[in-house]
DSSP file (Angstrom, degrees, kcal/mol; ACC not computed):
  #  RESIDUE AA STRUCTURE BP1 BP2  ACC     N-H-->O    O-->H-N    N-H-->O    O-->H-N    TCO  KAPPA ALPHA  PHI   PSI    X-CA   Y-CA   Z-CA
    1    1 A X              0   0    0      0, 0.0     5,-0.0     0, 0.0     0, 0.0   0.000 360.0 360.0 360.0 128.5    7.1   39.7  -10.1
    2    2 A X     >  -     0   0    0      1,-0.1     4,-2.0     4,-0.0     3,-0.4  -0.236 360.0-109.1 -67.2 159.6    6.9   39.4   -6.3
    3    3 A X  H  > S+     0   0    0      1,-0.2     4,-2.5     2,-0.2     5,-0.2   0.865 119.5  53.9 -58.0 -39.2   10.0   39.2   -4.3
    4    4 A X  H  > S+     0   0    0      1,-0.2     4,-2.4     2,-0.2    -1,-0.2   0.853 107.0  52.3 -63.0 -35.4    9.3   35.5   -3.4
    5    5 A X  H  > S+     0   0    0     -3,-0.4     4,-2.7     2,-0.2     5,-0.2   0.886 108.7  49.6 -68.9 -36.8    9.0   34.8   -7.1
    6    6 A X  H  X S+     0   0    0     -4,-2.0     4,-2.9     2,-0.2    -2,-0.2   0.939 111.8  48.1 -65.7 -46.1   12.4   36.4   -7.8
    7    7 A X  H  X S+     0   0    0     -4,-2.5     4,-2.1     1,-0.2    -2,-0.2   0.920 112.9  49.0 -58.9 -43.3   14.0   34.4   -5.0
    8    8 A X  H  X S+     0   0    0     -4,-2.4     4,-1.7     2,-0.2    -2,-0.2   0.909 112.3  47.0 -64.8 -41.7   12.4   31.2   -6.3
    9    9 A X  H  X S+     0   0    0     -4,-2.7     4,-2.0     1,-0.2    -2,-0.2   0.917 110.5  54.0 -66.9 -41.8   13.5   31.9   -9.9
   10   10 A X  H  X S+     0   0    0     -4,-2.9     4,-3.2     1,-0.2     5,-0.2   0.881 105.8  52.5 -61.0 -37.4   17.0   32.7   -8.7
   11   11 A X  H  X>S+     0   0    0     -4,-2.1     4,-2.7     1,-0.2     5,-0.5   0.876 106.5  53.6 -64.8 -36.6   17.2   29.4   -6.9
   12   12 A X  H  X5S+     0   0    0     -4,-1.7     4,-1.6     2,-0.2     6,-0.5   0.906 113.5  42.9 -59.9 -40.4   16.3   27.6  -10.0
   13   13 A X  H  X5S+     0   0    0     -4,-2.0     4,-2.1     3,-0.2    -2,-0.2   0.936 118.1  43.4 -69.4 -48.3   19.1   29.4  -11.8
   14   14 A X  H  <5S+     0   0    0     -4,-3.2    -2,-0.2     1,-0.2    -3,-0.2   0.927 120.8  38.5 -67.5 -46.2   21.7   29.0   -9.2
   15   15 A X  H  <5S+     0   0    0     -4,-2.7    -1,-0.2    -5,-0.2    -3,-0.2   0.896 135.1  18.3 -73.0 -38.6   21.0   25.4   -8.3
   16   16 A X  H  <<S-     0   0    0     -4,-1.6    -3,-0.2    -5,-0.5    -2,-0.2   0.587  83.6-143.6-114.8 -11.9   20.3   24.1  -11.7
   17   17 A X     <  +     0   0    0     -4,-2.1    -4,-0.2    -5,-0.4    -3,-0.1   0.872  56.9 127.6  55.9  43.7   21.8   26.6  -14.1
   18   18 A X    >   +     0   0    0     -6,-0.5     3,-1.8     8,-0.1     5,-0.3   0.483  25.1 123.9-111.2  -2.9   19.1   26.3  -16.8
   19   19 A X  T 3  S+     0   0    0      1,-0.3     3,-0.1   -10,-0.1   -10,-0.0  -0.307  81.7  10.2 -60.4 134.5   18.0   29.9  -17.3
   20   20 A X  T 3  S+     0   0    0      1,-0.3     2,-0.3     3,-0.0    -1,-0.3   0.422 100.2 117.6  83.9  -3.7   18.3   31.0  -20.9
   21   21 A X  S <  S-     0   0    0     -3,-1.8     2,-2.2     2,-0.1    -1,-0.3  -0.669  76.5-111.4 -99.0 154.9   18.9   27.6  -22.3
   22   22 A X  S    S+     0   0    0     -2,-0.3     2,-0.1     1,-0.1     3,-0.1  -0.424  81.0 112.2 -85.2  67.0   16.6   25.9  -24.7
   23   23 A X     >  +     0   0    0     -2,-2.2     4,-2.5    -5,-0.3     3,-0.2  -0.566  30.8 163.1-133.8  68.1   15.4   23.2  -22.3
   24   24 A X  H  > S+     0   0    0      1,-0.2     4,-2.6     2,-0.2     5,-0.2   0.841  74.2  53.3 -64.5 -31.8   11.7   24.0  -21.7
   25   25 A X  H  > S+     0   0    0      2,-0.2     4,-2.1     1,-0.2    -1,-0.2   0.900 112.7  44.5 -70.5 -35.9   10.8   20.6  -20.3
   26   26 A X  H  > S+     0   0    0     -3,-0.2     4,-2.3     2,-0.2    -2,-0.2   0.900 113.7  49.9 -69.9 -40.3   13.6   20.8  -17.7
   27   27 A X  H  X S+     0   0    0     -4,-2.5     4,-2.2     2,-0.2    -2,-0.2   0.909 111.9  48.5 -63.1 -44.4   12.8   24.4  -16.9
   28   28 A X  H  X S+     0   0    0     -4,-2.6     4,-2.7    -5,-0.2     5,-0.2   0.914 111.5  49.1 -64.1 -43.4    9.0   23.5  -16.4
   29   29 A X  H  X S+     0   0    0     -4,-2.1     4,-2.5     1,-0.2    -2,-0.2   0.909 112.4  48.2 -67.1 -38.4    9.8   20.6  -14.2
   30   30 A X  H  X S+     0   0    0     -4,-2.3     4,-2.9     2,-0.2    -1,-0.2   0.879 110.6  51.3 -65.7 -37.9   12.1   22.7  -12.0
   31   31 A X  H  X S+     0   0    0     -4,-2.2     4,-2.2     2,-0.2     5,-0.2   0.946 112.7  45.2 -63.3 -46.9    9.6   25.4  -11.8
   32   32 A X  H  X S+     0   0    0     -4,-2.7     4,-2.4     1,-0.2    -2,-0.2   0.907 115.2  48.4 -63.6 -40.8    6.9   22.9  -10.6
   33   33 A X  H  X S+     0   0    0     -4,-2.5     4,-2.5    -5,-0.2    -2,-0.2   0.924 113.0  46.2 -67.0 -45.2    9.3   21.3   -8.2
   34   34 A X  H  X S+     0   0    0     -4,-2.9     4,-2.2     2,-0.2    -1,-0.2   0.849 113.4  49.8 -67.2 -32.7   10.5   24.6   -6.7
   35   35 A X  H  X S+     0   0    0     -4,-2.2     4,-2.4    -5,-0.2     5,-0.2   0.918 111.3  48.5 -68.6 -44.8    6.9   25.8   -6.4
   36   36 A X  H  X S+     0   0    0     -4,-2.4     4,-3.1    -5,-0.2     5,-0.2   0.935 113.2  48.1 -59.7 -46.3    5.8   22.6   -4.7
   37   37 A X  H  X S+     0   0    0     -4,-2.5     4,-2.5     1,-0.2     5,-0.2   0.914 110.4  51.4 -63.8 -42.6    8.7   22.8   -2.3
   38   38 A X  H  X S+     0   0    0     -4,-2.2     4,-1.6     2,-0.2    -1,-0.2   0.931 115.7  40.7 -56.1 -50.2    8.0   26.5   -1.5
   39   39 A X  H  X S+     0   0    0     -4,-2.4     4,-2.7     2,-0.2     5,-0.2   0.934 114.5  52.0 -68.6 -46.9    4.4   25.8   -0.7
   40   40 A X  H  X S+     0   0    0     -4,-3.1     4,-2.9    -5,-0.2     5,-0.2   0.906 107.8  52.0 -58.3 -42.9    5.1   22.5    1.2
   41   41 A X  H  X S+     0   0    0     -4,-2.5     4,-2.1    -5,-0.2    -1,-0.2   0.902 111.8  46.3 -60.8 -41.5    7.7   24.2    3.4
   42   42 A X  H  X S+     0   0    0     -4,-1.6     4,-2.5    -5,-0.2    -2,-0.2   0.902 112.8  49.3 -69.8 -40.2    5.2   26.9    4.4
   43   43 A X  H  X S+     0   0    0     -4,-2.7     4,-2.7     2,-0.2     5,-0.2   0.924 112.1  49.5 -64.5 -41.6    2.4   24.4    5.0
   44   44 A X  H  X S+     0   0    0     -4,-2.9     4,-2.2    -5,-0.2    -2,-0.2   0.920 111.7  48.6 -62.1 -41.9    4.8   22.3    7.2
   45   45 A X  H  X S+     0   0    0     -4,-2.1     4,-2.6    -5,-0.2    -2,-0.2   0.925 114.1  45.4 -64.4 -44.0    5.8   25.4    9.1
   46   46 A X  H  X S+     0   0    0     -4,-2.5     4,-2.9     2,-0.2     5,-0.5   0.881 111.0  52.3 -68.8 -39.5    2.3   26.6    9.7
   47   47 A X  H  X>S+     0   0    0     -4,-2.7     4,-1.9    -5,-0.2     6,-1.6   0.927 114.1  44.1 -59.5 -43.1    1.0   23.1   10.7
   48   48 A X  H  X5S+     0   0    0     -4,-2.2     4,-1.4     4,-0.3    -2,-0.2   0.943 117.7  44.4 -67.0 -47.4    3.8   22.8   13.2
   49   49 A X  H  <5S+     0   0    0     -4,-2.6    -2,-0.2    -5,-0.2    -3,-0.2   0.901 124.9  29.8 -67.1 -42.7    3.3   26.4   14.6
   50   50 A X  H  <5S+     0   0    0     -4,-2.9    -1,-0.2    -5,-0.2    -3,-0.2   0.768 138.2  15.8 -95.1 -26.3   -0.5   26.4   14.8
   51   51 A X  H  <5S-     0   0    0     -4,-1.9    -3,-0.2    -5,-0.5    -2,-0.2   0.445  88.9-122.2-128.7  -0.6   -1.3   22.8   15.5
   52   52 A X  S  <<S+     0   0    0     -4,-1.4     2,-0.3    -5,-0.5    -4,-0.3   0.824  72.4 127.4  60.8  31.4    1.9   21.1   16.6
   53   53 A X        -     0   0    0     -6,-1.6    -1,-0.2    -9,-0.1     2,-0.2  -0.823  54.6-131.9-119.9 157.3    1.4   18.7   13.7
   54   54 A X     >  -     0   0    0     -2,-0.3     4,-2.2    -3,-0.1     5,-0.1  -0.642  27.8-113.2-101.0 163.6    3.5   17.4   10.9
   55   55 A X  H  > S+     0   0    0     -2,-0.2     4,-2.8     2,-0.2     5,-0.2   0.894 117.5  54.8 -63.8 -41.2    2.5   17.2    7.2
   56   56 A X  H  > S+     0   0    0      2,-0.2     4,-2.5     1,-0.2    -1,-0.2   0.904 109.1  48.8 -59.2 -39.6    2.7   13.3    7.3
   57   57 A X  H  > S+     0   0    0      2,-0.2     4,-2.7     1,-0.2    -2,-0.2   0.937 111.4  49.4 -61.7 -46.7    0.3   13.4   10.3
   58   58 A X  H  X S+     0   0    0     -4,-2.2     4,-2.2     1,-0.2    -2,-0.2   0.925 112.3  48.1 -56.9 -47.6   -2.0   15.7    8.4
   59   59 A X  H  X S+     0   0    0     -4,-2.8     4,-1.7     2,-0.2    -1,-0.2   0.899 112.0  48.6 -61.4 -43.3   -1.9   13.5    5.3
   60   60 A X  H  X S+     0   0    0     -4,-2.5     4,-1.9     1,-0.2    -1,-0.2   0.927 112.5  47.8 -63.9 -45.4   -2.6   10.4    7.3
   61   61 A X  H  X S+     0   0    0     -4,-2.7     4,-2.4     1,-0.2    -1,-0.2   0.847 106.7  58.7 -64.7 -33.6   -5.5   12.0    9.1
   62   62 A X  H  X S+     0   0    0     -4,-2.2     4,-1.3    -5,-0.2    -1,-0.2   0.893 106.0  48.6 -62.8 -40.4   -6.8   13.3    5.7
   63   63 A X  H  X S+     0   0    0     -4,-1.7     4,-0.7     1,-0.2    -1,-0.2   0.911 113.3  46.6 -65.5 -40.3   -7.1    9.7    4.5
   64   64 A X  H  < S+     0   0    0     -4,-1.9     3,-0.4     1,-0.2     6,-0.3   0.841 106.0  59.3 -69.6 -32.6   -8.8    8.6    7.6
   65   65 A X  H  < S+     0   0    0     -4,-2.4    -1,-0.2     1,-0.2    -2,-0.2   0.849 105.7  49.1 -63.3 -33.7  -11.2   11.5    7.5
   66   66 A X  H  < S+     0   0    0     -4,-1.3     2,-0.7     1,-0.2    -1,-0.2   0.702 109.6  55.7 -78.4 -19.5  -12.4   10.3    4.0
   67   67 A X    ><  -     0   0    0     -4,-0.7     3,-2.5    -3,-0.4    -1,-0.2  -0.796  66.0-174.0-118.5  88.8  -12.9    6.7    5.3
   68   68 A X  T 3  S+     0   0    0     -2,-0.7    -1,-0.1     1,-0.3     3,-0.1   0.756  85.8  52.5 -56.6 -27.7  -15.3    6.9    8.3
   69   69 A X  T 3  S-     0   0    0      1,-0.3    -1,-0.3    46,-0.1    -5,-0.1   0.375 114.0-120.7 -90.7   7.0  -14.8    3.2    9.0
   70   70 A X    <   -     0   0    0     -3,-2.5     2,-0.3    -6,-0.3    -1,-0.3  -0.140  21.8 -98.6  83.4-179.1  -11.0    3.5    9.1
   71   71 A X  E     -A  114   0A   0     43,-2.1    43,-3.1    -3,-0.1     2,-0.1  -0.985  27.6-104.7-140.9 148.6   -8.3    1.9    7.0
   72   72 A X  E  >  -A  113   0A   0     -2,-0.3     4,-2.3    41,-0.2     3,-0.3  -0.383  36.9-117.2 -66.1 151.5   -5.9   -0.9    7.4
   73   73 A X  H  > S+     0   0    0     39,-1.7     4,-2.3     1,-0.2     5,-0.1   0.892 115.3  55.1 -60.5 -39.3   -2.4    0.2    8.1
   74   74 A X  H  > S+     0   0    0     38,-0.2     4,-1.8     1,-0.2    -1,-0.2   0.859 107.9  48.6 -60.6 -37.1   -1.1   -1.3    4.9
   75   75 A X  H  > S+     0   0    0     -3,-0.3     4,-2.4     2,-0.2    -1,-0.2   0.852 109.4  53.1 -72.8 -36.9   -3.7    0.7    2.9
   76   76 A X  H  X S+     0   0    0     -4,-2.3     4,-2.1     2,-0.2     6,-0.2   0.907 107.0  53.2 -61.2 -41.4   -2.7    3.9    4.8
   77   77 A X  H  X>S+     0   0    0     -4,-2.3     5,-1.6     1,-0.2     4,-0.9   0.919 111.2  45.1 -59.4 -46.5    0.9    3.2    3.8
   78   78 A X  H  <5S+     0   0    0     -4,-1.8     3,-0.3     1,-0.2    -2,-0.2   0.910 114.6  47.5 -66.3 -44.3    0.0    2.9    0.1
   79   79 A X  H  <5S+     0   0    0     -4,-2.4    -1,-0.2     1,-0.2    -2,-0.2   0.807 119.9  37.5 -71.7 -29.2   -2.2    6.0    0.1
   80   80 A X  H  <5S-     0   0    0     -4,-2.1    -1,-0.2    -5,-0.2    -2,-0.2   0.503 101.6-129.8 -98.5  -4.3    0.3    8.2    1.9
   81   81 A X  T  <5 +     0   0    0     -4,-0.9     2,-0.4    -3,-0.3    -3,-0.2   0.901  64.8 134.4  54.4  42.8    3.4    6.7    0.1
   82   82 A X      < -     0   0    0     -5,-1.6    -1,-0.2    -6,-0.2    -2,-0.2  -0.922  63.3-102.0-117.9 142.5    4.9    6.2    3.6
   83   83 A X     >  -     0   0    0     -2,-0.4     4,-2.5     1,-0.1     5,-0.2  -0.230  31.3-111.7 -62.1 154.8    6.6    3.0    4.6
   84   84 A X  H  > S+     0   0    0      1,-0.2     4,-2.3     2,-0.2     5,-0.2   0.876 118.6  52.8 -57.5 -38.0    4.7    0.6    6.9
   85   85 A X  H  > S+     0   0    0      1,-0.2     4,-2.1     2,-0.2    -1,-0.2   0.916 109.9  46.0 -64.3 -41.2    7.1    1.3    9.7
   86   86 A X  H  > S+     0   0    0      2,-0.2     4,-2.4     1,-0.2    -2,-0.2   0.867 110.5  54.2 -69.9 -35.2    6.6    5.0    9.5
   87   87 A X  H  X S+     0   0    0     -4,-2.5     4,-2.8     2,-0.2     5,-0.2   0.931 107.2  51.9 -63.1 -43.3    2.8    4.6    9.3
   88   88 A X  H  X S+     0   0    0     -4,-2.3     4,-2.8     1,-0.2    -2,-0.2   0.920 110.4  47.8 -57.1 -46.5    3.0    2.6   12.5
   89   89 A X  H  X S+     0   0    0     -4,-2.1     4,-2.0     2,-0.2    -1,-0.2   0.891 112.8  48.4 -62.9 -39.1    4.9    5.4   14.2
   90   90 A X  H  X S+     0   0    0     -4,-2.4     4,-2.6     2,-0.2     5,-0.2   0.929 113.1  47.6 -67.0 -43.1    2.5    8.0   13.0
   91   91 A X  H  X S+     0   0    0     -4,-2.8     4,-2.6     1,-0.2     5,-0.2   0.914 110.4  51.4 -65.2 -43.1   -0.5    6.1   14.1
   92   92 A X  H  X S+     0   0    0     -4,-2.8     4,-2.4    -5,-0.2    -1,-0.2   0.911 112.3  47.0 -63.4 -37.9    1.0    5.4   17.5
   93   93 A X  H  X S+     0   0    0     -4,-2.0     4,-1.6     2,-0.2    -2,-0.2   0.940 114.4  45.9 -63.8 -46.5    1.8    9.1   18.0
   94   94 A X  H  <>S+     0   0    0     -4,-2.6     5,-2.7     1,-0.2     6,-0.9   0.830 112.1  52.2 -67.3 -31.4   -1.7   10.1   16.9
   95   95 A X  H ><5S+     0   0    0     -4,-2.6     3,-1.5     4,-0.2    -1,-0.2   0.931 107.7  51.7 -67.1 -46.0   -3.2    7.4   19.1
   96   96 A X  H 3<5S+     0   0    0     -4,-2.4    -2,-0.2     1,-0.3    -1,-0.2   0.831 108.4  52.1 -60.7 -31.3   -1.3    8.7   22.1
   97   97 A X  T 3<5S-     0   0    0     -4,-1.6    -1,-0.3    -5,-0.1    -2,-0.2   0.515 119.1-113.1 -82.2  -5.9   -2.6   12.2   21.4
   98   98 A X  T < 5S+     0   0    0     -3,-1.5    22,-0.4    -4,-0.3    21,-0.3   0.635  89.2 107.6  87.3  13.1   -6.2   10.8   21.3
   99   99 A X  S   <S+     0   0    0     -5,-2.7    18,-1.9    20,-0.2     2,-0.3   0.612  76.2  36.9 -98.7 -15.4   -6.8   11.4   17.6
  100  100 A X  E     -B  116   0A   0     -6,-0.9     2,-0.4    16,-0.3    16,-0.2  -0.973  60.7-159.4-136.4 148.3   -6.7    7.9   16.3
  101  101 A X  E     -B  115   0A   0     14,-2.8    14,-2.2    -2,-0.3     2,-0.5  -0.987  14.0-140.7-124.4 142.4   -7.9    4.5   17.6
  102  102 A X  E     -B  114   0A   0     -2,-0.4     2,-0.3    12,-0.2    12,-0.2  -0.875  23.3-176.2-105.6 134.9   -6.6    1.2   16.4
  103  103 A X  E     -B  113   0A   0     10,-3.1    10,-2.8    -2,-0.5     2,-0.6  -0.877  25.0-144.5-125.2 156.0   -9.1   -1.7   16.1
  104  104 A X    >   -     0   0    0     -2,-0.3     3,-1.3     8,-0.2     8,-0.1  -0.884  28.1-144.5-119.9  98.6   -8.8   -5.3   15.2
  105  105 A X  G >  S+     0   0    0     -2,-0.6     3,-1.9     1,-0.3     6,-0.2  -0.314  77.9   4.0 -65.4 142.8  -12.0   -6.2   13.2
  106  106 A X  G 3  S-     0   0    0      1,-0.3    -1,-0.3     3,-0.0     3,-0.1   0.768 121.3 -77.4  53.7  29.2  -13.5   -9.6   13.6
  107  107 A X  G <  S+     0   0    0     -3,-1.3     2,-1.0     1,-0.2    -1,-0.3   0.743  88.2 148.6  58.6  24.1  -10.9  -10.4   16.3
  108  108 A X    X   -     0   0    0     -3,-1.9     3,-1.8     1,-0.2    -1,-0.2  -0.808  31.5-167.0 -93.9 101.4   -8.3  -11.0   13.6
  109  109 A X  T 3  S+     0   0    0     -2,-1.0    -1,-0.2     1,-0.3    -2,-0.1   0.587  81.4  67.5 -68.5 -11.2   -5.2  -10.0   15.4
  110  110 A X  T 3  S+     0   0    0      1,-0.1     2,-0.5    -3,-0.0    -1,-0.3   0.673  94.7  67.1 -80.2 -15.2   -3.3  -10.0   12.1
  111  111 A X    <   -     0   0    0     -3,-1.8     2,-0.5    -6,-0.2    -6,-0.1  -0.910  62.4-173.5-111.8 126.3   -5.3   -7.0   10.8
  112  112 A X        -     0   0    0     -2,-0.5   -39,-1.7    -8,-0.1     2,-0.4  -0.984   4.0-167.0-120.0 129.7   -5.1   -3.5   12.4
  113  113 A X  E     -AB  72 103A   0    -10,-2.8   -10,-3.1    -2,-0.5     2,-0.4  -0.926   8.0-151.2-112.2 133.4   -7.5   -0.8   11.3
  114  114 A X  E     +AB  71 102A   0    -43,-3.1   -43,-2.1    -2,-0.4     2,-0.3  -0.895  19.3 175.8-104.9 141.2   -6.8    2.9   12.2
  115  115 A X  E     - B   0 101A   0    -14,-2.2   -14,-2.8    -2,-0.4     2,-0.1  -0.998  32.6-107.4-142.4 141.9   -9.8    5.2   12.6
  116  116 A X  E     - B   0 100A   0     -2,-0.3   -16,-0.3   -52,-0.2     2,-0.1  -0.420  30.9-136.0 -66.1 141.8  -10.2    8.8   13.7
  117  117 A X     >  -     0   0    0    -18,-1.9     4,-2.7    -2,-0.1     5,-0.2  -0.402  33.0 -98.3 -82.6 172.9  -11.7    9.4   17.1
  118  118 A X  H  > S+     0   0    0      1,-0.2     4,-2.0     2,-0.2     5,-0.2   0.919 129.8  49.0 -58.5 -42.5  -14.3   12.1   17.5
  119  119 A X  H  > S+     0   0    0    -21,-0.3     4,-2.6     2,-0.2    -1,-0.2   0.868 109.9  51.7 -62.4 -38.2  -11.5   14.4   18.8
  120  120 A X  H  > S+     0   0    0    -22,-0.4     4,-3.1     2,-0.2     5,-0.2   0.891 107.7  52.4 -63.1 -42.0   -9.4   13.4   15.8
  121  121 A X  H  X S+     0   0    0     -4,-2.7     4,-2.2     2,-0.2    -2,-0.2   0.913 112.9  43.9 -62.7 -42.0  -12.2   14.3   13.4
  122  122 A X  H  X S+     0   0    0     -4,-2.0     4,-2.1     2,-0.2    -2,-0.2   0.927 114.5  49.4 -65.9 -46.4  -12.7   17.7   15.0
  123  123 A X  H  X S+     0   0    0     -4,-2.6     4,-2.5     1,-0.2    -2,-0.2   0.938 113.0  46.5 -61.7 -47.0   -8.9   18.4   15.1
  124  124 A X  H  X S+     0   0    0     -4,-3.1     4,-3.2     1,-0.2     5,-0.2   0.915 109.4  53.5 -63.5 -42.4   -8.5   17.4   11.5
  125  125 A X  H  X S+     0   0    0     -4,-2.2     4,-1.9    -5,-0.2    -1,-0.2   0.884 110.3  48.8 -58.1 -38.8  -11.5   19.4   10.3
  126  126 A X  H  X S+     0   0    0     -4,-2.1     4,-2.0     2,-0.2    -1,-0.2   0.926 113.5  46.0 -64.2 -47.2   -9.9   22.5   12.0
  127  127 A X  H  X S+     0   0    0     -4,-2.5     4,-2.7     1,-0.2    -2,-0.2   0.904 111.4  52.5 -63.1 -40.5   -6.5   21.8   10.4
  128  128 A X  H  X S+     0   0    0     -4,-3.2     4,-2.3     1,-0.2    -1,-0.2   0.895 108.5  49.8 -67.2 -38.3   -8.1   21.2    7.0
  129  129 A X  H  X S+     0   0    0     -4,-1.9     4,-2.0    -5,-0.2    -1,-0.2   0.910 113.0  46.3 -63.8 -41.7  -10.0   24.5    7.1
  130  130 A X  H  X S+     0   0    0     -4,-2.0     4,-2.6     2,-0.2    -2,-0.2   0.895 110.6  54.5 -66.9 -39.9   -6.7   26.4    8.0
  131  131 A X  H  X S+     0   0    0     -4,-2.7     4,-2.1     1,-0.2    -2,-0.2   0.918 108.8  48.7 -57.1 -46.8   -4.9   24.4    5.2
  132  132 A X  H  X S+     0   0    0     -4,-2.3     4,-2.3     1,-0.2    -1,-0.2   0.912 111.1  48.8 -61.7 -44.5   -7.4   25.6    2.7
  133  133 A X  H  X S+     0   0    0     -4,-2.0     4,-2.5     1,-0.2    -2,-0.2   0.897 109.7  52.7 -64.6 -38.5   -7.2   29.2    3.9
  134  134 A X  H  X S+     0   0    0     -4,-2.6     4,-2.6     2,-0.2    -1,-0.2   0.903 109.9  47.7 -64.6 -40.7   -3.4   29.1    3.7
  135  135 A X  H  X S+     0   0    0     -4,-2.1     4,-1.6     2,-0.2    -1,-0.2   0.907 111.9  50.2 -66.6 -41.6   -3.5   27.8    0.1
  136  136 A X  H  < S+     0   0    0     -4,-2.3    -2,-0.2     1,-0.2    -1,-0.2   0.912 112.5  48.2 -58.5 -43.1   -6.0   30.6   -0.8
  137  137 A X  H >< S+     0   0    0     -4,-2.5     3,-1.2     1,-0.2     4,-0.2   0.924 110.6  48.9 -64.9 -45.2   -3.7   33.1    0.8
  138  138 A X  H 3< S+     0   0    0     -4,-2.6     3,-0.2     1,-0.2    -1,-0.2   0.758 119.3  39.8 -69.1 -22.1   -0.6   31.9   -0.9
  139  139 A X  T >< S+     0   0    0     -4,-1.6     3,-2.0    -5,-0.2    -1,-0.2   0.211  80.8 111.7-109.1  16.6   -2.4   31.9   -4.3
  140  140 A X  T <  S+     0   0    0     -3,-1.2    -1,-0.1     1,-0.3    -2,-0.1   0.745  74.3  56.2 -62.6 -25.9   -4.3   35.2   -3.7
  141  141 A X  T 3  S+     0   0    0     -3,-0.2     2,-0.5    -4,-0.2    -1,-0.3   0.382  91.6  88.0 -88.0   3.6   -2.3   37.0   -6.3
  142  142 A X  S <  S-     0   0    0     -3,-2.0     5,-0.1     2,-0.0    -3,-0.0  -0.914  84.5-117.9-108.5 125.4   -3.2   34.5   -9.0
  143  143 A X    >>  -     0   0    0     -2,-0.5     4,-2.1     1,-0.1     3,-0.6  -0.305  20.2-125.1 -58.9 139.6   -6.3   35.0  -11.0
  144  144 A X  H 3> S+     0   0    0      1,-0.3     4,-2.3     2,-0.2     5,-0.2   0.836 111.5  55.6 -59.3 -35.8   -8.9   32.2  -10.5
  145  145 A X  H 3> S+     0   0    0      2,-0.2     4,-2.0     1,-0.2    -1,-0.3   0.871 106.9  49.6 -64.5 -35.5   -9.1   31.7  -14.3
  146  146 A X  H <> S+     0   0    0     -3,-0.6     4,-3.2     2,-0.2     5,-0.2   0.908 108.6  52.6 -67.5 -41.1   -5.3   31.2  -14.4
  147  147 A X  H  X S+     0   0    0     -4,-2.1     4,-2.0     1,-0.2    -2,-0.2   0.928 111.4  46.9 -59.5 -43.8   -5.6   28.7  -11.5
  148  148 A X  H  X S+     0   0    0     -4,-2.3     4,-1.6     2,-0.2    -1,-0.2   0.879 114.0  47.5 -66.4 -38.0   -8.2   26.7  -13.5
  149  149 A X  H  X S+     0   0    0     -4,-2.0     4,-2.7     2,-0.2    -2,-0.2   0.912 111.5  49.9 -70.7 -42.5   -6.2   26.9  -16.7
  150  150 A X  H  X S+     0   0    0     -4,-3.2     4,-2.8     1,-0.2     5,-0.3   0.860 106.5  56.6 -64.8 -34.7   -3.0   25.8  -14.9
  151  151 A X  H  X S+     0   0    0     -4,-2.0     4,-1.2    -5,-0.2    -1,-0.2   0.915 112.3  41.5 -60.7 -44.4   -4.8   22.9  -13.3
  152  152 A X  H  X S+     0   0    0     -4,-1.6     4,-1.4     2,-0.2    -2,-0.2   0.934 116.6  48.8 -67.6 -46.1   -5.9   21.6  -16.8
  153  153 A X  H  X S+     0   0    0     -4,-2.7     4,-1.4     1,-0.2    -2,-0.2   0.872 111.9  46.7 -67.8 -40.4   -2.5   22.3  -18.3
  154  154 A X  H  X S+     0   0    0     -4,-2.8     4,-2.3     1,-0.2    -1,-0.2   0.795 105.7  62.4 -70.4 -28.5   -0.5   20.6  -15.6
  155  155 A X  H  X S+     0   0    0     -4,-1.2     4,-2.3    -5,-0.3    -2,-0.2   0.873 101.4  51.3 -62.0 -36.4   -2.9   17.8  -15.9
  156  156 A X  H  X S+     0   0    0     -4,-1.4     4,-2.4     2,-0.2    -2,-0.2   0.872 108.2  51.3 -68.3 -36.6   -1.8   17.3  -19.5
  157  157 A X  H  X S+     0   0    0     -4,-1.4     4,-2.5     2,-0.2    -2,-0.2   0.910 110.1  50.1 -60.8 -43.1    1.9   17.2  -18.2
  158  158 A X  H  X S+     0   0    0     -4,-2.3     4,-2.4     2,-0.2    -2,-0.2   0.895 110.1  49.8 -64.6 -42.1    0.9   14.6  -15.7
  159  159 A X  H  X S+     0   0    0     -4,-2.3     4,-2.3     2,-0.2    -2,-0.2   0.945 112.2  48.2 -62.2 -46.8   -0.9   12.5  -18.4
  160  160 A X  H  X S+     0   0    0     -4,-2.4     4,-0.6     1,-0.2    -2,-0.2   0.924 111.8  48.1 -58.6 -45.4    2.2   12.7  -20.6
  161  161 A X  H >< S+     0   0    0     -4,-2.5     3,-1.0     1,-0.2    -1,-0.2   0.902 111.0  51.2 -64.2 -40.3    4.5   11.8  -17.9
  162  162 A X  H >< S+     0   0    0     -4,-2.4     3,-1.2     1,-0.2    -1,-0.2   0.866 105.0  58.3 -63.9 -36.0    2.3    8.8  -16.8
  163  163 A X  H 3< S+     0   0    0     -4,-2.3    -1,-0.2     1,-0.2    -2,-0.2   0.692 110.8  42.7 -65.3 -15.4    2.3    7.6  -20.5
  164  164 A X  T << S+     0   0    0     -3,-1.0    -1,-0.2    -4,-0.6    -2,-0.2   0.112  80.8 130.1-121.6  19.8    6.0    7.4  -20.4
  165  165 A X    <   -     0   0    0     -3,-1.2     4,-0.1     1,-0.1    -3,-0.0  -0.472  47.0-152.4 -75.2 147.2    6.8    5.8  -17.0
  166  166 A X  S    S+     0   0    0     -2,-0.1     2,-0.2     2,-0.1    -1,-0.1   0.637  79.3  28.1 -92.0 -16.4    9.1    2.8  -17.0
  167  167 A X  S    S-     0   0    0      1,-0.2     2,-0.1     0, 0.0    -2,-0.1  -0.428 110.9 -38.9-124.1-161.8    7.5    1.4  -13.8
  168  168 A X        -     0   0    0     -2,-0.2     2,-0.2     1,-0.1    -1,-0.2  -0.423  62.0-121.6 -68.4 139.4    4.2    1.3  -12.0
  169  169 A X        -     0   0    0     -2,-0.1     2,-0.4    -4,-0.1    -1,-0.1  -0.536  16.4-138.5 -82.0 146.2    2.3    4.7  -12.1
  170  170 A X              0   0    0     -2,-0.2    -1,-0.0     1,-0.1    -8,-0.0  -0.830 360.0 360.0-100.5 143.1    1.3    6.4   -8.9
  171  171 A X              0   0    0     -2,-0.4    -1,-0.1     0, 0.0   -92,-0.0   0.402 360.0 360.0-101.0 360.0   -2.2    8.0   -8.7
């Protein structure tokens, strides 16, 4: 086990005190949560250091990259699970940087659509390539068959959790 794994396991034990107890669902959830946090923190650090960008900016640009005609701000809010006010702030910042443009289709001032500029498309594509390399690097010690198996197995956990939600499901 690598040193980072030991530190991560220790945090699960220290923070949640579940090691050695017969609570496999809790232990699995904590392991998935701590792994996600570990990777997210590193991705955030690298985005900031190499591109001067935040993870929410990256996520917003990723949605716009997939939608060449742009998206309404409300739809961006739903897709990124960020409040309307925060989406507006993100869009304003990215617009000021020249990566996004805001449009009002059909002269309807009630509707605002955000769309990547050409510079935004290039900037996001560069960040996305780096993001992919970073994930490959962080998972370099994991066999590709294991990654494939975990993807399927965690998918089963996701389905089970979705089947037992008390409210609306997120996709």
